[in-house]
Every structure is written in structure tokens, then in C-alpha cells.
TORBA-483794 format. One record per residue (C-alpha): x, y, z. Coordinates in pm, whole numbers, plus 50000, padded with zeros to 5 digits. Example, Ala and Ser with C-alpha at 12.3 -4.5 7.8 and 13.67 -1.06 7.14 Angstrom:
<semars>
51230,49550,50780;
51367,49894,50714;
</semars>
This chain:
<semars>
18571,10395,19437;
18854,10445,19679;
19143,10666,19575;
19359,10940,19707;
19257,11296,19650;
19355,11364,19285;
19082,11615,19210;
19179,11874,19465;
19553,11814,19465;
19756,11745,19773;
19655,11574,20089;
19363,11661,20310;
19455,11786,20655;
19411,11554,20950;
19133,11779,21081;
18944,11754,20751;
18990,11377,20744;
18859,11347,21101;
18556,11566,21030;
18487,11368,20710;
18505,11043,20909;
18264,11178,21172;
18035,11305,20897;
18007,10955,20749;
17964,10788,21090;
17703,11039,21208;
17461,10904,20948;
17415,10590,21158;
17233,10785,21430;
17148,11129,21291;
17075,11058,20924;
17134,11340,20679;
17154,11628,20933;
17531,11632,21002;
17639,11579,20639;
17406,11862,20537;
17547,12100,20799;
17910,12013,20716;
17846,12057,20344;
17668,12392,20390;
17947,12526,20612;
18232,12421,20381;
18089,12425,20027;
18234,12768,19939;
18579,12716,20093;
18836,12634,19825;
19074,12466,20071;
18803,12225,20196;
18759,12027,19872;
18807,11688,20034;
18567,11765,20319;
18307,11911,20083;
18325,11608,19855;
18292,11359,20139;
18007,11549,20303;
17821,11555,19967;
17878,11183,19928;
17749,11113,20280;
17452,11345,20223;
17356,11171,19898;
17378,10830,20065;
17168,10938,20362;
16902,11091,20133;
16893,10764,19937;
16842,10575,20264;
16570,10821,20367;
16379,10737,20047;
16420,10368,20131;
16296,10421,20487;
15988,10604,20356;
15915,10316,20119;
15964,10075,20412;
15716,10269,20625;
15461,10259,20344;
15520,09885,20296;
15485,09816,20668;
15114,09784,20598;
15194,09448,20437;
15459,09367,20701;
15761,09360,20468;
15842,09724,20543;
15982,09650,20889;
16224,09398,20739;
16322,09646,20466;
16391,09920,20722;
16599,09682,20934;
16805,09579,20630;
16854,09944,20532;
16973,10026,20884;
17228,09741,20873;
17346,09860,20530;
17378,10212,20671;
17596,10089,20958;
17825,09882,20736;
17878,10136,20459;
17908,10432,20697;
18187,10254,20887;
18366,10164,20562;
18332,10523,20437;
18446,10667,20769;
18758,10452,20772;
18840,10546,20411;
18787,10918,20481;
19011,10897,20786;
19287,10763,20560;
19233,11058,20323;
19070,10850,20048;
18772,10973,19849;
18496,10720,19911;
18193,10670,19688;
17908,10460,19818;
17825,10171,19582;
17467,10291,19553;
17336,10640,19612;
17116,10880,19424;
17345,11172,19338;
17108,11460,19410;
17379,11694,19540;
17660,11730,19290;
</semars>
């Protein structure tokens, strides 16, 4: 779901939008580490609602992918796991770029599939 920031009122600052974009894009290389750090740093700051929401969304997506990668590693015994991990990596690249672009515009982005462990 793409929409402007109705939950937290007002617009996110350009700095918050840039950090949110980098948080989404960092998942391509670094997985869940950067979203986790950004969320932990900003979760208690009332003025960082947009950034906190986007870092939680990126974190949930990266954790979902981590579960998929683990399943792929287990299935590599029967050779389909390597294909599954490659497909997951391509999905990660595509959706992280889409999410990063939306966050840079100040839109709340929700990945089409993610286990919402952090809420």
C-alpha cells in the first residue's frame, strides 16, 4: 500500500525520507542489520514516526527473506534450494528498490508479502 503519511500527521523531513530509503536499499546487501539498527535508534522518538514505520517494514521483509533463505539452504540438498535463494535475492532487489523510491517520496510502503513480526 502506497500512501502519504496519514498516521503520523504532516510530512516526513527530507532527512527521514533519505534514511528510510537507505534503510530499504541496505537490505539488498546487508539483510536485516541496518533496518534493525535504524528501528532501535528511532523507535522511542515521537517525531520519527515515518522513519520508525519504514524501518519496521524493511525489518519485517528482511526477516521474511531470511526464513526463505534458510529454507533454500535446507532444500539445496535436493538442488532446488539454490534456485529458490536466487529467486529470493532477485525479489529482494526489486522490492527494496520500489520501497526505497516510495520512501524517498515520503510514502508509507508496505511490502506485498512479509511476516509482520515487529509491529
